[in-house]
VOBA-1610 file (N, C-alpha, C; in pm, whole numbers, padded with zeros to 5 digits, always signed):
BEGIN
Met+07796+10963+08888Met+07889+10858+08932Met+08013+10911+09019Thr+08053+10891+09132Thr+08162+10924+09214Thr+08276+10819+09169Val+08368+10908+09125Val+08505+10834+09080Val+08608+10798+09193Pro+08661+10680+09201Pro+08746+10667+09310Pro+08867+10746+09298Glu+08913+10789+09404Glu+09037+10868+09412Glu+09165+10790+09423Ile+09252+10806+09349Ile+09404+10742+09371Ile+09496+10838+09414Arg+09579+10812+09520Arg+09645+10910+09601Arg+09728+10834+09693Glu+09856+10886+09743Glu+09933+10834+09840Glu+09873+10856+09962Leu+09903+10750+10059Leu+09845+10746+10172Leu+09896+10882+10285Ala+09834+10954+10354Ala+09855+11068+10384Ala+09883+11081+10554Ser+09844+10963+10633Ser+09844+10972+10773Ser+09874+10845+10817Leu+09923+10836+10947Leu+09937+10723+11032Leu+09800+10627+11034Ala+09712+10697+11045Ala+09565+10639+11062Ala+09523+10546+10914Glu+09568+10626+10812Glu+09552+10532+10674Glu+09655+10434+10650Leu+09776+10442+10717Leu+09870+10347+10721Leu+09814+10209+10796Lys+09773+10236+10929Lys+09713+10136+10995Lys+09593+10081+10962Arg+09499+10152+10864Arg+09393+10108+10786Arg+09460+10019+10672Ala+09553+10066+10609Ala+09602+09949+10511Ala+09667+09833+10584Glu+09717+09824+10684Glu+09768+09713+10734Glu+09648+09613+10780Gln+09537+09655+10817Gln+09404+09574+10819Gln+09349+09532+10694Phe+09365+09646+10582Phe+09331+09600+10460Phe+09397+09473+10394Gln+09523+09454+10418Gln+09583+09344+10365Gln+09540+09219+10441Arg+09508+09208+10565Arg+09439+09109+10626Arg+09315+09053+10567Glu+09244+09158+10534Glu+09088+09146+10470Glu+09125+09072+10323Val+09219+09108+10255Val+09225+09052+10106Val+09298+08923+10101Trp+09420+08915+10202Trp+09493+08780+10202Trp+09466+08692+10301Gly+09388+08730+10419Gly+09367+08635+10500Gly+09433+08686+10650Lys+09366+08660+10748Lys+09423+08733+10883Lys+09537+08643+10936Asp+09561+08515+10864Asp+09693+08444+10890Asp+09788+08473+10804Asp+09795+08553+10708Asp+09909+08592+10623Asp+09951+08719+10667Pro+10063+08727+10720Pro+10117+08845+10795Pro+10134+08983+10695Ala+10091+09074+10760Ala+10055+09215+10699Ala+10183+09278+10705Asp+10243+09363+10618Asp+10332+09469+10635Asp+10263+09594+10722Asn+10352+09594+10837Asn+10300+09693+10951Asn+10297+09861+10928Ser+10228+09898+10985Ser+10205+10070+10962Ser+10360+10130+10979Asp+10409+10067+11097Asp+10546+10152+11117Asp+10648+10121+11005Leu+10655+10024+10954Leu+10748+09983+10880Leu+10702+10056+10735Met+10579+10067+10679Met+10535+10122+10566Met+10561+10284+10597Leu+10521+10329+10708Leu+10590+10491+10749Leu+10703+10532+10729Ala+10802+10434+10781Ala+10960+10469+10755Ala+11005+10467+10608Ile+10936+10353+10531Ile+10978+10331+10399Ile+10931+10457+10290Gln+10801+10502+10335Gln+10754+10600+10280Gln+10825+10715+10284His+10870+10755+10401His+10972+10863+10444His+11106+10855+10371Glu+11152+10740+10335Glu+11271+10723+10274Glu+11257+10691+10134Gly+11143+10749+10041Gly+11125+10729+09927Gly+11054+10637+09865Gly+10984+10544+09949Gly+10906+10452+09902Gly+10757+10521+09864Leu+10657+10397+09809Leu+10554+10444+09765Leu+10427+10375+09820Val+10342+10448+09906Val+10224+10375+09984Val+10116+10447+09926Ala+10014+10408+09847Ala+09908+10449+09790Ala+09782+10373+09818Gly+09678+10454+09797Gly+09545+10367+09802Gly+09442+10411+09690Ala+09349+10349+09691Ala+09217+10393+09615Ala+09110+10405+09722Phe+09045+10515+09702Phe+08936+10567+09792Phe+08822+10620+09734Leu+08712+10577+09805Leu+08563+10619+09754Leu+08490+10679+09881Glu+08466+10781+09894Glu+08394+10832+10006Glu+08445+10798+10128Gly+08595+10838+10135Gly+08682+10784+10237Gly+08680+10638+10273Arg+08633+10550+10205Arg+08665+10389+10219Arg+08778+10339+10126Met+08883+10291+10187Met+08980+10235+10120Met+08945+10113+10030Leu+08951+10114+09906Leu+08910+10007+09815Leu+09033+09912+09760Gly+09157+10004+09747Gly+09273+09928+09689Gly+09391+09994+09765Phe+09494+09895+09735Phe+09630+09939+09825Phe+09731+09923+09747Leu+09862+09996+09742Leu+09980+09940+09667Leu+10102+09989+09744Phe+10198+09923+09760Phe+10305+09956+09841Phe+10442+09914+09755Gly+10526+10015+09739Gly+10640+10008+09676Gly+10761+10043+09721Phe+10901+09982+09708Phe+11001+10050+09814Phe+11122+10069+09688Pro+11230+10140+09727Pro+11332+10154+09676Pro+11425+10035+09672Thr+11511+10024+09550Thr+11633+09917+09556Thr+11766+09972+09565Ser+11844+09862+09551Ser+11978+09935+09562Ser+12033+10017+09428Arg+11924+09999+09332Arg+11948+10086+09213Arg+11849+10215+09202Pro+11873+10350+09191Pro+11791+10445+09190Pro+11688+10436+09091Glu+11722+10392+08970Glu+11611+10383+08869Glu+11513+10252+08872Ile+11539+10175+08972Ile+11434+10069+09000Ile+11374+10075+09131Gln+11232+10058+09129Gln+11145+10035+09240Gln+11110+09881+09240His+11102+09822+09372His+11032+09698+09399His+10893+09734+09435Ser+10806+09684+09363Ser+10651+09672+09399Ser+10603+09552+09479His+10599+09569+09603His+10562+09474+09706His+10420+09413+09716Arg+10331+09525+09725Arg+10203+09470+09745Arg+10099+09562+09635Leu+09991+09475+09597Leu+09895+09534+09525Leu+09770+09462+09546Ala+09666+09517+09597Ala+09553+09462+09655Ala+09413+09537+09614Val+09298+09503+09572Val+09185+09543+09561Val+09099+09454+09636His+09015+09514+09716His+08902+09459+09829His+08811+09373+09737Pro+08795+09238+09780Pro+08696+09154+09719Pro+08555+09225+09680Asp+08521+09312+09757Asp+08394+09407+09721Asp+08406+09485+09631Ser+08527+09541+09588Ser+08555+09645+09489Ser+08599+09598+09354Arg+08610+09458+09324Arg+08671+09420+09183Arg+08569+09437+09085Gly+08626+09459+08999Gly+08557+09481+08872Gly+08555+09624+08834Met+08621+09710+08896Met+08605+09865+08881Met+08751+09907+08804Gly+08836+09820+08792Gly+08975+09858+08723Gly+09030+09933+08831Leu+09034+09908+08958Leu+09114+09964+09052Leu+09279+09929+09039Gly+09279+09806+09008Gly+09432+09737+09013Gly+09504+09828+08884Val+09458+09811+08785Val+09520+09894+08678Val+09534+10054+08710Lys+09414+10096+08785Lys+09449+10236+08769Lys+09579+10258+08877Leu+09556+10195+08998Leu+09696+10207+09081Leu+09807+10184+09029Lys+09847+10092+08922Lys+09940+10071+08869Lys+09997+10171+08771Trp+09902+10253+08698Trp+09936+10376+08635Trp+09951+10479+08713Phe+09905+10488+08819Phe+09932+10610+08929Phe+10086+10581+08952Gln+10107+10441+08993Gln+10254+10400+09014Gln+10354+10453+08914Arg+10322+10422+08767Arg+10417+10450+08682Arg+10420+10602+08678Asp+10344+10664+08687Asp+10361+10821+08677Asp+10442+10885+08794Trp+10414+10810+08912Trp+10505+10860+09027Trp+10629+10850+09008Cys+10647+10703+08975Cys+10792+10665+08952Cys+10883+10740+08813Leu+10806+10778+08743Leu+10875+10850+08615Leu+10897+10998+08659Gln+10816+11050+08744Gln+10834+11181+08789Gln+10968+11192+08903Arg+11027+11087+08922Arg+11139+11071+09005Arg+11254+10997+08956Gly+11243+10953+08836Gly+11357+10909+08754Gly+11369+10774+08762Ile+11253+10704+08812Ile+11231+10551+08822Ile+11182+10515+08681Thr+11240+10402+08628Thr+11221+10355+08494Thr+11180+10198+08490Leu+11216+10124+08589Leu+11190+09983+08604Leu+11122+09967+08716Val+11013+09894+08724Val+10944+09844+08829Val+10929+09701+08805Arg+10961+09632+08934Arg+10976+09477+08930Arg+10885+09448+09073Trp+10824+09325+09041Trp+10746+09254+09140Trp+10735+09106+09124Thr+10705+09052+09219Thr+10672+08889+09214Thr+10515+08867+09214Tyr+10479+08745+09143Tyr+10342+08711+09149Tyr+10334+08576+09127Asp+10204+08528+09175Asp+10214+08395+09148Asp+10167+08329+09004Pro+10255+08276+08929Pro+10222+08245+08784Pro+10116+08145+08743Leu+10037+08093+08847Leu+09925+08037+08828Leu+09792+08136+08839Arg+09804+08226+08899Arg+09688+08316+08892Arg+09647+08405+08785Arg+09552+08375+08730Arg+09487+08430+08607Arg+09475+08586+08607Ile+09416+08618+08725Ile+09386+08747+08709Ile+09512+08833+08734Asn+09619+08789+08781Asn+09759+08862+08785Asn+09806+08868+08670Ala+09819+08742+08594Ala+09876+08737+08469Ala+09810+08822+08372Ser+09673+08833+08391Ser+09619+08932+08294Ser+09635+09050+08300Leu+09632+09101+08449Leu+09676+09237+08466Leu+09834+09281+08430Asn+09933+09195+08473Asn+10051+09212+08489Asn+10124+09231+08350Ile+10073+09113+08265Ile+10142+09090+08139Ile+10068+09151+08046Ala+09931+09122+08030Ala+09842+09163+07899Ala+09826+09311+07921Arg+09762+09351+08015Arg+09705+09492+08058Arg+09827+09607+08051Leu+09924+09550+08149Leu+10040+09645+08161Leu+10153+09645+08078Gly+10178+09524+08025Gly+10288+09516+07945Gly+10407+09471+08011Ala+10416+09411+08127Ala+10534+09361+08204Ala+10577+09235+08115Thr+10698+09209+08136Thr+10751+09087+08082Thr+10816+08995+08186Ala+10854+08860+08193Ala+10911+08787+08298Ala+11000+08682+08229Gly+11105+08665+08305Gly+11198+08559+08260Gly+11280+08482+08384Thr+11242+08523+08486Thr+11273+08492+08618Thr+11182+08406+08719Tyr+11202+08273+08762Tyr+11105+08192+08834Tyr+11176+08159+08958His+11098+08190+09060His+11128+08156+09210His+11075+08044+09261Glu+11116+07932+09273Glu+11064+07819+09339Glu+11027+07825+09472Asp+10912+07813+09531Asp+10864+07802+09656Asp+10933+07964+09737Tyr+10902+08057+09675Tyr+10985+08176+09734Tyr+10956+08212+09847Tyr+10844+08218+09918Tyr+10807+08248+10060Tyr+10793+08132+10152Gly+10814+08024+10105Gly+10799+07897+10195Gly+10662+07875+10200Gln+10626+07812+10299Gln+10495+07793+10351Gln+10422+07884+10381Met+10308+07932+10324Met+10229+08056+10350Met+10087+08006+10405Glu+10013+08109+10443Glu+09882+08086+10512Glu+09761+08166+10422Gly+09640+08167+10477Gly+09563+08255+10415Gly+09534+08188+10276Ile+09500+08281+10160Ile+09444+08243+10022Ile+09575+08156+09971Asn+09684+08141+10021Asn+09807+08102+09949Asn+09839+07988+10035Ala+09757+07940+10106Ala+09795+07807+10202Ala+09759+07676+10090Gly+09834+07585+10109Gly+09826+07445+10051Gly+09903+07405+09938Ile+09980+07504+09877Ile+10060+07459+09762Ile+10194+07554+09767Ala+10278+07514+09720Ala+10423+07589+09723Ala+10404+07725+09661Ser+10495+07824+09716Ser+10472+07976+09692Ser+10563+07998+09578Asp+10569+07935+09474Asp+10614+07974+09353Asp+10616+08113+09311Arg+10700+08178+09252Arg+10663+08330+09205Arg+10742+08363+09092Leu+10670+08428+08973Leu+10748+08479+08878Leu+10774+08626+08907Leu+10901+08670+08868Leu+10950+08812+08879Leu+10926+08870+08760Ala+10814+08985+08771Ala+10776+09077+08651Ala+10856+09169+08659Asp+10906+09226+08504Asp+10974+09344+08481Asp+10881+09454+08408Trp+10848+09542+08440Trp+10784+09658+08389Trp+10882+09767+08356Gln+10897+09770+08247Gln+11006+09882+08180Gln+10898+10008+08134Leu+10898+10100+08230Leu+10809+10207+08227Leu+10786+10274+08100Thr+10918+10277+08016Thr+10931+10369+07904Thr+10947+10264+07762Ser+10906+10146+07781Ser+10933+10073+07659Ser+10786+10109+07562Ser+10802+10056+07448Ser+10694+10108+07362Ser+10553+10038+07404Gly+10575+09921+07429Gly+10453+09855+07449Gly+10384+09922+07575Val+10441+09956+07693Val+10395+09991+07822Val+10341+10151+07778Lys+10421+10224+07702Lys+10362+10366+07666Lys+10215+10357+07577Ala+10223+10261+07488Ala+10104+10261+07418Ala+09967+10225+07499Arg+10004+10133+07588Arg+09888+10107+07680Arg+09877+10201+07797Ala+09983+10283+07832Ala+09925+10413+07922Ala+09867+10509+07836Ser+09900+10518+07721Ser+09824+10643+07642Ser+09695+10593+07579Asp+09657+10459+07572Asp+09522+10429+07531Asp+09531+10436+07365Thr+09604+10395+07313Thr+09633+10439+07162Thr+09566+10351+07062Gly+09486+10270+07133Gly+09409+10165+07067Gly+09449+10016+07046Leu+09596+09987+07114Leu+09631+09878+07132Leu+09552+09805+07205Asp+09531+09679+07177Asp+09432+09572+07262Asp+09525+09493+07337Pro+09516+09523+07498Pro+09613+09472+07570Pro+09572+09309+07604Asp+09469+09269+07545Asp+09441+09128+07545Asp+09483+09061+07413Ala+09527+09137+07333Ala+09547+09056+07204Ala+09671+08991+07197Pro+09674+08869+07171Pro+09836+08779+07204Pro+09924+08803+07109Ala+10057+08804+07179Ala+10175+08825+07093Ala+10185+08727+07015Glu+10290+08732+06922Glu+10336+08653+06850Glu+10358+08509+06906Met+10294+08408+06887Met+10298+08258+06963Met+10400+08200+06929Asp+10531+08217+06984Asp+10653+08101+06950Asp+10635+07972+07041Leu+10592+08019+07167Leu+10547+07898+07262Leu+10437+07945+07378Thr+10368+07857+07398Thr+10253+07900+07485Thr+10236+07805+07595Ile+10213+07812+07735Ile+10206+07757+07834Ile+10052+07797+07902Ala+09997+07692+07908Ala+09867+07705+07991Ala+09859+07701+08130Ile+09773+07782+08201Ile+09755+07787+08354Ile+09627+07747+08381Pro+09583+07729+08527Pro+09436+07702+08549Pro+09370+07806+08532Glu+09235+07807+08492Glu+09131+07931+08501Glu+09114+07993+08611Asp+09086+07911+08744Asp+09059+07958+08863Asp+09154+07886+08944Leu+09260+07932+09012Leu+09335+07845+09108Leu+09272+07836+09236Asp+09202+07948+09284Asp+09132+07953+09427Asp+09028+07816+09409Ala+08966+07838+09310Ala+08850+07719+09290Ala+08919+07569+09278Leu+09036+07561+09218Leu+09078+07447+09198Leu+09153+07402+09324Ile+09190+07494+09394Ile+09252+07450+09549Ile+09133+07403+09629Ala+09024+07473+09617Ala+08908+07435+09712Ala+08864+07281+09676Arg+08866+07260+09539Arg+08810+07155+09482Arg+08889+07044+09476Asp+09031+07076+09447Asp+09114+06935+09424Asp+09260+06971+09470Leu+09283+06960+09564Leu+09423+07030+09612Leu+09536+06944+09551Asp+09538+06832+09549Asp+09625+06742+09482Asp+09661+06801+09327Arg+09539+06820+09261Arg+09560+06868+09138Arg+09599+07003+09109Ala+09586+07079+09207Ala+09652+07232+09221Ala+09764+07229+09269Arg+09826+07121+09309Arg+09986+07090+09347Arg+10044+07022+09217Ser+09986+06947+09163Ser+10015+06905+09037Ser+10036+07008+08916Glu+09941+07091+08910Glu+09963+07183+08793Glu+10084+07287+08858Arg+10068+07324+08993Arg+10196+07399+09022Arg+10341+07325+08952Leu+10333+07196+08974Leu+10477+07135+08922Leu+10494+07137+08791Arg+10364+07107+08704Arg+10383+07128+08564Arg+10443+07263+08506Val+10351+07367+08590Val+10394+07499+08525Val+10546+07549+08540Arg+10570+07466+08660Arg+10708+07503+08716Arg+10807+07464+08617His+10791+07321+08589His+10880+07268+08487His+10873+07327+08338Glu+10738+07346+08294Glu+10742+07416+08171Glu+10803+07556+08147Leu+10777+07648+08265Leu+10826+07785+08239Leu+10987+07769+08279Thr+11036+07696+08367Thr+11184+07698+08418Thr+11255+07668+08277Ser+11215+07534+08206Ser+11277+07475+08097Ser+11271+07588+07986Ala+11154+07638+07965Ala+11151+07764+07865Ala+11246+07873+07902Phe+11264+07923+08021Phe+11355+08026+08056Phe+11509+08009+08034Ala+11535+07860+08050Ala+11667+07779+08019Ala+11687+07798+07874Asp+11590+07786+07820Asp+11603+07783+07662Asp+11594+07916+07595His+11620+08035+07679His+11617+08162+07635His+11479+08223+07573Tyr+11364+08168+07630Tyr+11240+08209+07613Tyr+11196+08301+07728Arg+11116+08399+07703Arg+11075+08503+07796Arg+10916+08514+07772Ile+10842+08542+07877Ile+10716+08549+07890Ile+10692+08709+07825Thr+10629+08714+07712Thr+10608+08867+07635Thr+10453+08887+07631Gly+10347+08771+07669Gly+10214+08823+07633Gly+10145+08716+07717Phe+10013+08735+07745Phe+09910+08653+07793Phe+09783+08645+07717Asp+09745+08539+07670Asp+09601+08535+07623Asp+09514+08503+07718Asn+09439+08605+07753Asn+09320+08578+07871Asn+09215+08469+07814Thr+09194+08501+07686Thr+09068+08389+07667Thr+09106+08253+07681Ala+09244+08218+07635Ala+09277+08069+07633Ala+09351+08034+07767Cys+09358+08145+07832Cys+09423+08154+07958Cys+09570+08055+07944Arg+09667+08144+07888Arg+09792+08080+07852Arg+09909+08194+07849Tyr+10014+08182+07888Tyr+10140+08253+07851Tyr+10179+08236+07713Ile+10211+08331+07685Ile+10301+08333+07536Ile+10449+08387+07559Leu+10525+08292+07515Leu+10678+08321+07515Leu+10760+08333+07396Ser+10851+08421+07399Ser+10926+08456+07299Ser+11056+08449+07305Arg+11150+08411+07205Arg+11280+08394+07222Arg+11341+08542+07250Val+11458+08548+07331Val+11516+08674+07356Val+11661+08647+07322
//
């Protein structure tokens, strides 16, 4: 069985393919990061990577430098709908971790929709990121798969040298789906896209509920430290 190759994008043609790839994943109405911008950022120390199988792009990752040299902002992560279930998202993130550590970068941050179970499972449970910052309607009105509800986002903090992240990276037997100590839990919808398609008003109501519960918890010095994928709920601990 051929194993997908994870590597940096190596040509303008591949960057242009990544531009189209974004439209295929997020929808043609959701503006993609263009190839010229990605090329310039790559030359200035950013990371533009992909997962390839027999020349076909299956996954894409884009991260760029911040005002602090030890921190990278991870802007995009996508796996083509036809290629999900292969573990490519987590493989791209471990590639990113190795790439960053080789360059003295020890913290990677990114935003994600707190209602998307697949993202919470990957970011919090499998990678070991934590979160304590909530942005309301971060991008304003969006199109594509994000149309219809407010664009709230959590800020994930991925401490690349933390014990939890190192254990997950080395596959030491730690169960990434095992819930942490349950100080406080907050449930999210099992399938946001299906909920939006079936009952948009309910999806909007769920957005407001989770927004209120998470922001209240953060204000009370709680932080997301785990995700129980079976029960579809965040696990928060006091910090």
